[in-house]
N, C-alpha and C positions, 0 to 999 in steps of 0.2 A: 503494499500499500505507500502510495507517496502522499506526503503530508506537504501543503506549504502552508506557512505562518506567519503572522506578524512578528517581527524581531523583539517587538517591545513586551510580546504576552510572555510575564516571568517563567522560570522552569519548564517551558512549553517545549523543550528539546527532553528532559528528562522526564515530564509526564507520558509523552506520546512516541519515545524511544522504541518500546514493546510492539506499538502497532506498525511501525513502519517506518520508512527513511523521511526524517524532519528538514526542509528546507526553508533557511529563514530570510525573508525578505523585509524593506521600508513598506508599510502597509499603506502611506500614502501614495507610493509610487507602484501599486499593483496593477500589473498589465494582461492582457488577454495572454498574451505570449507564457506567462510565469505561469500559467493554470493548466495549460495545453495539453499535459499528460498526469495531471493532478487526480487524486481520487479524494480528497480533505481537504478543504481551505478552510484556515483559522485567524479568523480579523478581531480589529478594532474597530472604532468608531470612525477610522478615517479613512477607511476603505468602502468606497461605493460597492456595492454588489447588485449586480442586476444582468441583463441581456450581453450589454458590451463586456463584459467582464467573462462571462461564463458560458457563451453560445455556440461554442466550439469545443469545449472540456467535456472529460470526463466525470467534471464533479460530481459526488453522488452525496456529500455532507458539507454542509456550511456552518461552524460555530463562530459566535462572535462573542468575545470574552465581556463582555457588557453588557450593562442592564438597558439600554435602549436597542432601538432597532429600526431609526429612520434611516441609515444608512444603506440597508437591505429593502431589495425587492421581493417582500415576500409573498406576494400573487405569483409573481416570475417561479420563485423556486418550488413553489406547490404547484404549477403546471405541467414543472418539469420532474416531479418526482423526486425532487433534491430535499432529501434532512434538513433540518435547522434547529439550532438551538440558541438559544441567550443566556447569559448568568443574571436573572433577576434576584436582585436585592445581595449581590455580591459585594457593593461595595456600598451599600446602603447606610451603614454605621459609619463608615469614615466621610460620607458625605454630610452628614447629620455633626459630625463632631466639628468640620470644617466651619459650619454655622454657629456652632456653640464657640469657636477659636474668635471668629469676626464678632461676634457682640461682645466678647470679653475683651477684645480690643477699642471695639469703638465707645463701648460704656468706660473707661478709662480714658480715652481721647475727647470724651465729649463729657465728659463727667457725669451719666445719669445711672441710676439704679436699674437693674435685670425687673428683679420683682414688680409688679403693677402694669409692667408696659402691655400692650397690645402687640398680638403677632397675627397678620393675616396669612395662613397656609393656602397656597395655590397648589391644591395637588397633595393627596392623602395617602400615598401608596408606599412604596418599601423605604422611601426615603422621608417623606412628608411626614409619615406616621413616627417615625424613631424623632423627628426633630420635634413635635408635638410634644414625643413623652418627655424628652431632655428639658424644652422651653417651661413646661408645664410644671416640672420638678424645681423648675430655678423662679417659681412663683409667678409666670407670665401667665396671659390669657389669649388662649388659641381661638384665633375662628378660621375654620375651614372652609376651604371651598373646594368641592370635587364634584363635579355635575356627573361624570360616568361611576362614581362610587354611588351617588345617590340616584340614578337611574335603576341600577342594579337593586335597590332598594336597601341598601346597607342603612340600618338605622344611627344617626349621629346628629348630632348639632349644626348642621350643615347651614353656609349662608351663603348669599348671593356672591359676585365677583365685585359687585358695586360694595358690598360689606365689609369686602375680605381688603380693599384696597382702601378703607377708612382706616386700619390700624396704623399704628406707633410705625411697625416695622413690617416690610410686605416682602416673604420669599416665596421664590417657584422651584416648583419639583413636579412639574407636569414632563410627561413624552413628547417631543416634537411630531406634530400630526397635522398635513396638511389639507388633507379632506373629510370627509366619515361626518360622524354625527357632532362630534367635540371638537372641532379643530383648534391648533393651538399656535400654528403659527401668526407670529406678531399678535400673539393671545392680548399682550401688554403693548398699546402705541400711545398715541400723544392724546389720545381721550382718556383714556387708561391714566396715564403719568399726569394729567391735569385733577385727576380727583385726589391723588395722593394729599394726605394732611401737611400742614406747615412741620416742617424738620423731620419728616419722614425717613426711614433708611428703607433701601430697595436693594434685594439681594437674588442673582438668578446665579444657579448653581445647576440649570437644569438642562438646556441648548441654548445657544446663541439666539437663534431666531424665534425664539418666545416671545422674546422682548424685541419690539422696532429699536436697532441699534442706533440709527438717525435719528428718532424721535426722542431716545435717551440722550444723547448728542446735544440736542437743541435743548432740552427740559433743562439741565446742565448748566447750559450756556445763558439760560432766564431766571434761574431759580438757584440761589448759592445758599436756600436753605434744605436743601434735598442733599442725601448722602446714599451713593451709589455702589454698591458691591458687585463686582462681576467675575466670576471664574468662567464664563463660556462668553463665547462672542460669536457675531455674525462673521462669515468669510474665514473662520480658522482655515490655515494659519494666518493670514493675510490680514490681521485685525486693524482697527481704527486707532491709530497712533493717538489720535486727538480725544478720544473718549477714553482712553487710556489713561493721560495725563489729567482727567476730569474727575475720574473717580475715586474714591477715597480708598479704595482697595483690589487691585488688579492680579489674579493669577492666569496660569495659562492651562484651564482645564485640565486643574489637578484634583477637585476638591474631594473626588473619591479614590484617590492614589496611594494611599495605606497599602503596606505591603501584605497586609493583612486580607484588604479587599480585592487586591490584584489575585494572589494566590488562589481565593476563594475561587473567582472567576474562571481560573486555571481547570481548578478541580472540578467545576461543574459540567464545561464544555466536554474536558476529558472523557466525564462518566456519561455524557449522551453520545460521546462517539463509540464508546464500549458498547453501550447498550443497542445502537442503531447497527453495527453490525458483529453484534451478540460476540463481545471480546470478554475477556475478565478484566476486572478494575485492579491494576499492580500498583498506581501511583494514589498517591494520599494527601492532598494539599497541608493536611496537618504536619507531614513529617516537616516538608521545606520550610514551614512557619516556625516551628521549633527553633531553626539553625537562625532566625534572624537576632539581633540585638532587641533586648527591652528595657526598661527606663525604670529604674528604682528613687523613688523620689523620698526625701525627708520634711514636712512643712508642718509650721508651727500653727496648729488650730486656733490659738485667741490671738493672731493677728488679726482677725475679721474677715466674715464670712465672705463678702465677694473678692475681698483682696487674696483669704488663700484658695476660693475655686478659680480666681485667673490664675494665680502664681500657677497651680497645678495644672492648669489648660496650658497655659504658651509654654513652659517648661516641655510638652509632651510633642506639642502642635502649637506653633508660633505663626499665622497666616502671615504676618509681616514679612517674614524671609522668604517665602514665594511671590510676593508682592514686588521685594525689591530687587529680585531675580527677573521678573521681566520687565522692570523699568530699566533696568540695566541695557537692556534691548533698544531701548529710545536712542542709544548714542549711536547704534551703526549705522551703516546705510539702507537704505530701505530694500534694495536689493536681499540685505541680508536678514532681514528681522525673520520674514517666515520662517526659512530655516532654524534660526535663533529661537522660535515658539516650539518647535519640533523636538529641539535638542534639551529642552528643560524640560520637556515630557519624557523623553527619552532615558535622559540620564539624572531623573528627579533620584533624590536623597531617600532612604530609607525612612519611611514614617511609621510607625505602629499606632495602632488603635488605644483609646483608653483603656482597655481591658487588659492589656499586657502591661501594665504600671502598676506599680504599689505605691501608697501612700502611707508611710508610716506615719503617725499621730499619736499625740500622748494622750488623747480622750479619741479614740477611733468612734465612739457610739454618739458623739454630741452632735450639731446640726451641721455642719460643717463635712462632719464624714459622712454623715447618712445622705448627704446633699452629693457629694464627691462618688459616693457609690451609686447614686441613679444616673450619674453621667457616666457610669460604666467601670471605674477605676476600680481596683481592689485596694482594700483600707486593710491594714494591719496597725497593731498597737506599737510603740516605738521601742526598740529594745533597752 
């Protein structure tokens, strides 16, 4: 069996070695000639999978180590009888932790408390539900907008998009859908941005085109009260440098880039391929995760609840570091910026999820310890 895989899928060679010959290629540059004799194609979100790529190939299965699938023509795969799998929820925890890190940074930078703030969560699937759980634990009031879930009969206190946009903080967690009953392409455009309350914080970690980037640029040009945080951008990797200079925090599509989430995704598509071809599962993501470095932190629980939470969160993942790396690309010639954007993703430093960090505390059962536990940290008494 011949397997063509995106070189940025971690441990893909180790995972799939027992199934066949694995060839690694840059995902954004994959062409039809690359898969002309392949049986399996493994991609991430930067590879467009459709007839132009696969028409003359013998590919029998496509796996995408991502939670999204807007880059894949699923109807075409079904017509061709090509098996398909994504990795739903694989990086949901790290994407939710990205939002927590953002709010820890902004609350310190702007001098506000998290408790009591309202948050409009647009999309409450794998990522949005985890964001909701963590922010609720921090004392924030979450307003959830999710028409597809509501249409499915899910019982919840759903609100309209207009109501969600009235929150102090608005965060997007929807797939990119250009058609169908619930399209999300430019779900947030000039009209919606005008509805944001004074001093609002707007965060997009979904897909770049869910929010109209030109409208965002214009809104920031005329409203200095808005705070915008973008991890995803239209036209990646050729993102708007003007918009990058205006946002409060900008990162190169890495919200879900914990090593734990990435390896989870590898494991999910590996098992899907094994199942499709009726092969035994011989590789487990947990084995690879155990080898990654973890963090061990000691914090003074009496330093103040939010201050202690912030210090713990930012010691494990500080979004400002990713923001700084992306802003360094502004100094490059125009022709080099796209490659630099991709390089930041390809060479992303190892980042662990909160659950891999142990916080030692003098009083692990107090309010701070309980909140850290709800954010996912392991809590232990000080030696």
